[in-house]
C-alpha positions in Angstrom: -0.1 260.7 133.2 1.5 264.0 132.1 1.6 265.1 128.5 4.9 267.1 129.0 6.5 265.8 125.9 8.6 268.7 124.7 12.3 269.4 125.2 13.9 270.1 128.6 13.3 273.8 127.9 9.5 273.0 127.3 9.6 274.8 123.9 6.8 274.1 121.4 8.1 271.1 119.4 6.9 269.4 116.2 6.0 266.5 118.5 3.5 268.7 120.4 1.7 269.7 117.1 1.8 266.1 115.9 0.1 264.9 119.1 -2.4 267.7 119.0 -3.2 266.9 115.3 -3.8 263.3 116.2 -6.1 264.2 119.1 -8.1 266.5 116.8 -8.5 263.6 114.4 -9.9 261.5 117.3 -12.2 264.3 118.6 -15.3 262.4 117.4 -14.3 259.3 119.4 -14.1 261.3 122.6 -17.4 263.0 121.8 -19.1 259.6 121.2 -17.9 258.5 124.7 -19.3 261.7 126.2 -22.6 261.3 124.3 -22.9 257.6 125.4 -22.5 258.7 129.0 -25.2 261.4 128.6 -27.6 259.0 126.9 -27.1 256.5 129.8 -28.0 259.2 132.3 -31.1 260.1 130.3 -32.3 256.5 130.1 -32.0 256.0 133.8 -33.3 259.4 134.8 -36.7 259.3 133.1 -38.0 255.9 133.8 -41.6 255.8 134.9 -40.9 254.7 138.4 -38.5 257.5 139.3 -39.6 260.1 141.9 -38.9 263.8 141.6 -35.8 263.7 143.8 -34.2 261.2 141.5 -35.2 263.2 138.5 -33.8 266.4 140.0 -30.4 264.7 140.6 -30.4 263.3 137.1 -31.2 266.7 135.5 -28.5 268.3 137.6 -25.9 265.7 136.5 -27.1 266.1 132.9 -26.7 269.9 133.1 -23.1 269.5 134.4 -22.3 267.0 131.6 -23.6 269.4 129.0 -22.2 272.5 130.6 -19.0 272.8 128.4 -20.2 270.4 125.7 -23.6 271.8 124.5 -24.5 274.8 126.6 -28.1 275.1 125.3 -28.8 271.6 126.5 -27.1 272.3 129.8 -29.4 275.3 130.4 -32.4 273.1 129.4 -31.6 270.5 132.1 -30.7 273.1 134.8 -34.0 274.8 134.1 -35.8 271.4 134.4 -33.9 270.8 137.7 -35.0 274.2 138.9 -38.6 273.4 138.0 -38.5 270.1 139.8 -36.8 271.7 142.9 -39.6 274.2 143.1 -42.2 271.5 142.9 -40.4 269.8 145.8 -40.2 273.2 147.5 -36.6 272.5 148.7 -34.5 275.7 149.0 -31.2 273.9 148.9 -32.2 272.1 145.7 -33.4 275.4 144.2 -30.0 277.1 144.9 -28.1 274.1 143.5 -30.1 274.4 140.2 -29.7 278.1 140.1 -25.9 277.9 140.5 -25.8 275.4 137.6 -27.9 277.8 135.5 -25.6 280.8 136.3 -22.5 279.0 135.1 -24.3 278.1 131.9 -25.6 281.6 131.4 -22.0 282.8 131.7 -20.9 280.5 128.9 -23.8 281.6 126.8 -22.8 285.2 127.4 -26.0 286.1 129.2 -24.2 288.1 131.9 -27.1 290.3 133.0 -29.3 287.3 133.6 -26.4 285.6 135.4 -25.9 288.5 137.7 -29.7 288.7 138.4 -29.8 285.0 139.3 -26.6 285.3 141.5 -28.1 288.2 143.4 -31.2 286.1 144.0 -29.1 283.3 145.4 -27.1 285.6 147.6 -30.3 287.0 149.0 -31.2 283.6 150.5 -29.5 281.6 153.2 -27.0 279.4 151.3 -26.5 276.1 153.0 -23.0 275.1 154.1 -22.9 272.2 151.6 -23.3 274.7 148.7 -21.0 277.5 149.9 -18.0 276.2 147.8 -20.3 275.7 144.7 -21.7 279.3 145.2 -18.2 280.8 145.4 -17.0 278.8 142.4 -20.0 279.9 140.4 -19.5 283.5 141.3 -15.8 283.2 140.4 -16.6 281.7 137.1 -19.2 284.3 136.2 -16.8 287.2 136.8 -14.0 285.4 135.0 -16.1 285.4 131.9 -17.1 289.0 132.4 -13.4 289.9 132.8 -12.8 288.3 129.4 -15.7 290.2 127.9 -14.6 293.5 129.4 -10.9 293.1 128.5 -10.8 296.2 126.4 -12.4 298.4 129.1 -9.9 299.0 131.8 -12.4 300.2 134.4 -14.8 297.3 134.0 -12.0 294.8 133.7 -10.4 295.9 137.0 -13.8 295.9 138.8 -14.6 292.4 137.6 -11.1 291.2 138.4 -11.5 292.4 142.0 -14.8 290.4 142.3 -13.2 287.4 140.7 -10.2 287.5 143.1 -12.5 288.0 146.1 -14.7 284.9 145.3 -11.6 282.8 144.4 -9.8 283.7 147.6 -12.9 283.0 149.7 -13.3 279.7 148.0 -9.7 278.6 148.9 -10.7 278.9 152.5 -13.3 276.2 152.0 -11.2 273.7 150.1 -9.3 270.8 151.4 -5.7 271.8 151.7 -3.3 270.4 149.2 -6.1 268.9 147.1 -5.7 269.5 143.3 -8.5 272.2 143.3 -6.9 273.9 146.3 -3.5 274.0 144.5 -5.1 275.3 141.3 -6.9 278.2 143.0 -3.9 279.0 145.3 -1.7 279.2 142.2 -4.2 281.5 140.5 -4.2 283.6 143.7 -0.4 283.8 143.4 -0.7 284.9 139.8 -3.2 287.7 140.7 -0.7 288.9 143.4 2.4 288.7 141.0 3.9 285.8 143.0 4.8 284.0 139.8 7.5 281.7 141.1 5.1 280.2 143.6 2.4 280.0 141.0 4.6 278.2 138.5 5.7 275.7 141.1 2.1 274.7 141.8 1.1 274.6 138.2 4.1 272.4 137.4 3.1 270.0 140.2 -0.4 269.8 138.8 0.7 269.2 135.2 3.0 266.4 136.4 0.6 264.8 138.9 -2.9 265.2 137.4 -4.2 263.0 134.5 -4.4 264.8 131.1 -8.2 264.1 130.8 -8.9 266.5 133.7 -10.2 270.0 133.6 -7.8 270.9 136.4 -4.9 269.8 134.2 -6.1 271.9 131.3 -6.5 275.0 133.5 -3.1 274.5 135.0 -1.5 274.2 131.6 -3.4 277.2 130.3 -2.4 279.3 133.3 1.2 278.3 132.9 1.0 279.4 129.2 -0.3 282.8 130.3 2.6 283.2 132.8 5.2 282.3 130.2 3.6 284.7 127.7 3.8 287.5 130.2 7.5 286.7 130.6 8.0 287.0 126.9 8.7 283.3 126.5 6.2 282.8 123.7 7.6 279.5 122.4 7.3 278.0 125.9 3.8 279.4 126.3 2.8 277.7 123.0 4.0 274.4 124.4 1.6 274.7 127.4 -1.2 275.9 125.1 -0.8 272.7 123.1 -1.0 270.6 126.4 -4.1 272.5 127.5 -5.7 272.1 124.0 -5.0 268.3 124.1 -6.6 268.0 127.5 -9.7 269.9 126.4 -10.2 267.5 123.5 -9.8 264.5 125.8 -12.4 265.9 128.1 -14.7 266.9 125.2 -14.7 270.5 126.4 -16.0 272.7 123.6 -15.8 275.9 125.5 -12.0 276.5 125.4 -9.4 279.2 124.8 -6.1 277.3 124.5 -6.3 276.1 120.9 -7.5 279.5 119.8 -4.5 281.2 121.4 -2.2 278.5 119.9 -3.6 279.3 116.4 -2.8 283.0 116.8 0.7 282.2 117.9 1.3 279.9 114.9 -0.2 282.5 112.6 2.3 285.0 113.8 5.1 282.5 113.4 4.0 281.9 109.7 2.7 278.3 110.2 -0.5 279.1 108.4 -1.6 275.5 107.8 -1.6 274.6 111.5 -3.1 278.0 112.5 -6.0 277.5 110.1 -6.7 273.9 111.3 -6.7 275.0 114.9 -8.8 278.1 114.6 -11.3 276.1 112.5 -11.4 273.4 115.2 -11.9 276.2 117.8 -14.7 277.8 115.8 -16.5 274.4 115.2 -16.3 273.7 119.0 -17.6 277.1 120.0 -20.5 276.9 117.5 -21.3 273.3 118.7 -21.3 274.4 122.3 -23.1 277.7 121.5 -20.4 279.5 123.6 -21.2 282.9 122.3 -18.2 284.7 123.9 -15.8 282.2 122.4 -17.6 282.3 119.0 -17.3 286.1 119.0 -13.6 286.0 119.9 -12.8 283.4 117.1 -14.9 285.4 114.6 -12.5 288.3 115.1 -9.5 286.2 114.3 -10.6 283.7 111.7 -10.8 286.2 108.8 -7.1 287.0 109.2 -6.0 283.4 109.4 -8.5 282.3 106.7 -7.3 285.0 104.3 -3.7 284.0 104.9 -4.6 280.3 104.4 -6.4 281.1 101.1 -3.3 283.0 99.9 -1.2 280.1 100.9 -3.5 277.7 99.0 -3.4 280.1 96.0 0.4 280.1 96.0 0.4 276.3 96.3 -2.0 276.0 93.4 0.1 278.4 91.3 3.2 276.5 92.2 1.5 273.2 91.4 0.3 274.5 88.0 3.8 275.8 87.2 5.3 272.6 88.4 3.0 270.4 86.4 3.7 272.6 83.3 7.4 272.4 83.9 7.2 268.6 84.5 5.2 268.3 81.2 7.9 270.2 79.3 10.7 268.3 81.0 8.9 265.0 80.3 8.6 265.8 76.6 12.2 267.0 76.5 13.3 263.8 78.4 11.5 261.6 75.9 13.2 263.4 73.0 16.5 263.2 74.7 16.0 259.5 75.4 15.1 258.9 71.7 18.1 260.8 70.5 20.5 259.2 73.0 19.2 255.7 72.2 19.7 256.4 68.5 23.2 257.9 69.1 24.0 255.0 71.5 23.1 252.5 68.8 25.0 254.3 66.2 28.0 254.7 68.5 27.8 251.0 69.4 27.8 250.1 65.8 30.6 252.5 65.0 32.7 251.1 67.9 32.2 247.6 66.6 33.2 248.7 63.2 36.3 250.5 64.5 37.3 247.6 66.6 36.9 245.4 63.6 39.0 247.8 61.5 41.7 248.0 64.2 41.8 244.2 64.4 42.2 244.0 60.7 44.9 246.7 60.7 46.8 245.2 63.6 46.6 241.7 62.0 47.8 243.2 58.7 50.8 244.9 60.3 51.6 241.7 62.2 51.7 239.8 58.9 53.8 242.6 57.4 56.3 242.5 60.2 56.5 238.7 60.0 57.3 239.0 56.2 59.9 241.7 56.9 61.4 239.7 59.6 61.8 236.7 57.3 63.2 238.8 54.6 65.8 240.4 56.8 66.7 237.0 58.2 67.3 235.7 54.7 69.5 238.7 54.0 71.5 238.0 57.2 71.9 234.4 56.2 73.0 235.4 52.8 75.7 237.6 54.3 77.0 234.7 56.4 77.3 232.6 53.2 79.3 235.3 51.6 81.6 235.5 54.6 82.4 231.9 54.4 83.2 232.1 50.8 85.7 234.9 51.4 87.3 232.8 54.0 87.6 230.1 51.4 89.5 232.5 49.1 86.7 233.1 46.7 87.6 236.6 45.7 84.8 237.1 43.3 82.4 236.2 45.9 84.1 238.8 48.2 83.2 241.5 45.7 79.7 240.2 45.7 79.9 240.4 49.5 80.7 244.1 49.5 77.8 244.7 47.2 75.5 242.6 49.4 76.4 244.8 52.5 75.3 247.8 50.7 72.2 246.0 49.5 71.5 244.9 53.1 71.7 248.4 54.4 69.5 249.6 51.7 67.0 246.9 52.5 67.0 247.9 56.2 66.4 251.6 55.2 63.6 250.6 52.8 62.0 248.5 55.6 62.1 251.5 58.0 60.6 253.8 55.4 57.8 251.3 54.6 57.2 250.6 58.3 57.1 254.3 59.2 54.7 255.2 56.4 52.4 252.3 57.1 52.3 252.8 60.8 51.7 256.6 60.6 48.9 255.9 58.1 47.1 253.7 60.5 48.0 255.8 63.6 48.2 259.4 62.2 48.1 261.0 65.7 50.7 258.7 67.3 53.5 261.2 67.4 51.3 264.0 68.9 49.8 261.6 71.5 53.2 260.1 72.3 54.6 263.6 72.9 51.6 264.5 75.2 52.9 261.7 77.5 56.3 263.4 77.8 57.2 266.4 79.8 57.1 269.5 77.5 60.8 270.2 77.3 61.6 266.5 76.4 59.1 266.1 73.6 60.5 264.5 70.4 61.0 266.8 67.4 60.5 265.2 64.0 63.1 266.4 61.5 61.7 264.5 58.5 57.9 264.5 58.3 56.5 261.0 57.8 59.4 259.3 59.5 59.9 258.0 63.0 62.9 258.5 65.2 64.5 255.4 66.6 62.8 256.0 70.0 59.4 256.4 68.3 60.0 253.3 66.2 60.8 251.2 69.3 57.5 252.3 70.9 55.6 251.9 67.6 56.6 248.2 67.7 55.3 248.1 71.3 52.0 249.7 70.2 51.7 246.9 67.7 52.1 244.3 70.4 55.8 243.4 69.9 56.8 243.7 73.5 59.9 241.4 73.3 63.0 243.6 73.3 64.9 240.9 71.5 62.5 240.9 68.6 62.6 244.7 68.4 66.4 244.6 68.4 66.3 242.2 65.5 63.9 244.3 63.5 65.9 247.5 64.1 69.3 245.9 63.8 70.3 247.0 67.4 71.6 245.1 70.4 69.1 244.2 73.1 70.9 246.5 75.5 70.5 249.4 73.2 66.8 248.8 73.0 66.6 248.7 76.8 68.6 251.9 77.0 66.3 253.7 74.6 63.2 252.5 76.5 64.5 253.6 79.9 65.7 256.9 78.5 62.2 257.7 77.1 60.5 256.6 80.3 62.6 259.0 82.3 61.2 261.8 80.2 57.6 260.7 80.8 55.1 262.7 82.9 54.2 259.4 84.7 56.8 256.6 84.5 54.5 254.1 86.1 51.7 254.3 83.5 53.7 255.5 80.5 54.0 252.3 78.5 50.3 251.4 79.3 49.3 254.8 78.0 51.3 254.2 74.8 49.3 251.0 74.2 46.1 253.0 74.3 47.1 255.4 71.6 44.6 255.2 68.7 42.3 252.9 70.7 38.5 253.2 70.0 37.2 251.2 72.9 
């Protein structure tokens, strides 16, 4: 099953890194499975009744199992296999053991010894059954030597020619269209700059081969190299991640992909992932004793480690500053809470007192208006009595009637004066707040300070809760129509006709 989990463009995605991080966390699980398989081979190989042929095969298998896992152990078992093959005096077995040793010597960085052993093998008659293994061993040895000689153009080109020679010879001995055949053919296309053909074969392998396969890892890593040569570094990084995941699943400790991915992420500024991946690469190289990989990682890790430490220092500084700031804010917040709670309690108490005061004031004015209403009603009744007496021809009473009219008018005026003074004492900002509800050019100008105009007096009654126009007309000695006319006239001057009278009712409110 393929691990091709990125976008349609195969760019490196957070999902790639998340999956790789998860695989790294499970590395010990894969290693335990690998170790269990090795222990099983050991137990069956060295039982007392096994003959040398069986022991040879077991040692060869153990060497292959250890090859990219713990190279020192691999060399031990290949040496043991070589020793047993010489006891058996079987040339084909000797060559098989030698080829295993050469691959391991390449991983360990013992190239001189590897070349010596390879020359010794090539000086003998290699059996047909081992031709493919011999070619693959030669290819692998020179591949490592190419990596080692990368900075030396002459050596690199010389080793590359030998690498290509052995790989191309190997292709001729492989089953056509097998995964190994496709892999080496694709690598042949890369060497000959036929990148379109190479990418097609690598893509097929990535889609068809299980992820826990060395062929899958090599196909993904080769694809990464092609994309990098094309300048598509983000795409190359995606394939590096796939190759690294495959290496972990196979418990391969001798690997390049995760190291290259760490360098890419370092250059992109993702220091945390770069540090984790280069650390994983170094621990694997040391575990495997892959000297070439250890040397490569050792050149890179100081840069990434230094950047990572700087990142940690910045984070610590930020954390210290943040903690300090949080401490200050916490103290400040506690102080604010104490002050706000205190103010809230005082404000609540003040609102209650103000509401109580307003209630008392409004109740007082209500009583005052009731008394005034009764008083004015009595005056009106008195006037009616006088009228009847005049009708009855009571002249003296007529004189009294005239005086009473003047008296009545005086009483009305006195009532207005008392009402205005009392109302403005309780609501001193009424006139200003009322005018704020009107458009500027229509605001009411007070000619006599301390007195209300008829319009203001009508709305003063409304503010006091007297909403009945009939009652207002009675208080002010106007007709009901006149009251309606005044109210509509004022509303037409309001900034907002719909909410005008509601806003008037809120003047002086403390809620």
